[in-house]
C-alpha positions as semicolon CSV with decimal commas, in nm:
position;residue;x (nm);y (nm);z (nm)
1;M;14,715;-11,504;20,521
2;T;14,349;-11,530;20,421
3;E;14,100;-11,245;20,416
4;N;13,802;-11,258;20,644
5;P;13,489;-11,206;20,427
6;R;13,309;-11,025;20,707
7;H;13,567;-10,745;20,707
8;S;13,600;-10,696;20,332
9;S;13,460;-10,376;20,183
10;P;13,185;-10,390;19,918
11;F;13,357;-10,101;19,737
12;S;13,648;-10,143;19,504
13;E;13,955;-9,920;19,503
14;H;13,826;-9,759;19,183
15;D;13,491;-9,671;19,346
16;V;13,662;-9,512;19,644
17;Q;13,901;-9,313;19,422
18;R;13,612;-9,191;19,205
19;E;13,422;-9,078;19,515
20;V;13,727;-8,894;19,651
21;T;13,772;-8,717;19,316
22;E;13,407;-8,609;19,312
23;L;13,432;-8,474;19,668
24;E;13,749;-8,281;19,582
25;Q;13,573;-8,121;19,285
26;K;13,273;-8,027;19,500
27;S;13,506;-7,882;19,762
28;A;13,688;-7,669;19,503
29;T;13,354;-7,546;19,368
30;A;13,239;-7,455;19,719
31;A;13,564;-7,268;19,780
32;R;13,510;-7,062;19,466
33;I;13,145;-6,990;19,552
34;F;13,222;-6,879;19,906
35;D;13,533;-6,680;19,820
36;L;13,547;-6,385;20,062
37;R;13,619;-6,145;19,779
38;R;13,276;-6,222;19,630
39;I;13,097;-6,171;19,962
40;I;13,286;-5,854;20,059
41;G;13,262;-5,708;19,709
42;G;12,891;-5,781;19,681
43;L;12,812;-5,625;20,018
44;F;13,019;-5,314;19,947
45;V;12,850;-5,269;19,609
46;L;12,505;-5,312;19,763
47;Y;12,570;-5,073;20,053
48;G;12,754;-4,833;19,823
49;V;12,451;-4,807;19,595
50;I;12,221;-4,748;19,893
51;V;12,442;-4,482;20,053
52;T;12,501;-4,312;19,716
53;I;12,125;-4,287;19,658
54;V;12,084;-4,141;20,007
55;G;12,364;-3,893;19,928
56;L;12,193;-3,787;19,606
57;T;11,867;-3,721;19,789
58;D;12,015;-3,550;20,100
59;S;11,865;-3,221;20,207
60;Q;12,072;-2,907;20,243
61;S;12,041;-2,924;20,622
62;A;12,202;-3,271;20,624
63;I;12,488;-3,140;20,410
64;D;12,527;-2,839;20,641
65;K;12,563;-3,075;20,940
66;A;12,870;-3,224;20,768
67;Q;13,024;-2,876;20,721
68;G;12,911;-2,850;20,361
69;V;13,036;-3,189;20,245
70;N;12,787;-3,439;20,104
71;I;12,941;-3,717;20,312
72;N;12,682;-3,978;20,216
73;L;12,750;-3,927;19,847
74;W;13,128;-3,949;19,882
75;T;13,115;-4,244;20,122
76;G;12,870;-4,426;19,894
77;L;13,090;-4,373;19,591
78;G;13,396;-4,493;19,786
79;M;13,213;-4,807;19,899
80;L;13,093;-4,868;19,545
81;L;13,447;-4,840;19,407
82;L;13,587;-5,069;19,677
83;G;13,319;-5,330;19,607
84;L;13,386;-5,313;19,233
85;F;13,759;-5,353;19,306
86;F;13,696;-5,674;19,501
87;L;13,472;-5,814;19,226
88;A;13,724;-5,721;18,955
89;W;14,000;-5,885;19,161
90;L;13,789;-6,200;19,184
91;K;13,732;-6,199;18,808
92;L;14,094;-6,131;18,713
93;R;14,256;-6,366;18,970
94;P;14,014;-6,655;19,035
95;T;14,085;-6,914;19,302
96;P;14,304;-7,184;19,145
97;P;14,190;-7,545;19,180
98;P;14,391;-7,751;19,428
99;V;14,692;-7,926;19,278
100;P;14,695;-8,299;19,359
101;T;15,011;-8,423;19,526
102;D;15,171;-8,768;19,512
103;E;15,029;-8,839;19,858
104;D;14,673;-8,777;19,727
105;E;14,710;-9,055;19,469
106;P;14,740;-9,390;19,649
107;G;14,796;-9,583;19,324
108;R;15,137;-9,425;19,266
């Protein structure tokens, strides 16, 4: 059986495998960058700082509306702690890179 030159690929098996490996690495990097723990933690820290500052500058009438509890301060501190928890979790347990399987390696 002879190969038809019009249907042969200009890329070798090595080129295709190298390209697949590069794409897998980029995909793993993107997965780490867009990890939900980073996004959720960052937003909770940001909003926690804002609400805590509002709680520190609340007037007495705003505190009296909440039956004497500085609700903005306590909510802000809670949000700040939750955001820091998510960021610490991300730092202590990073997303592992994908493990290649035998099916991913066509040469085997």
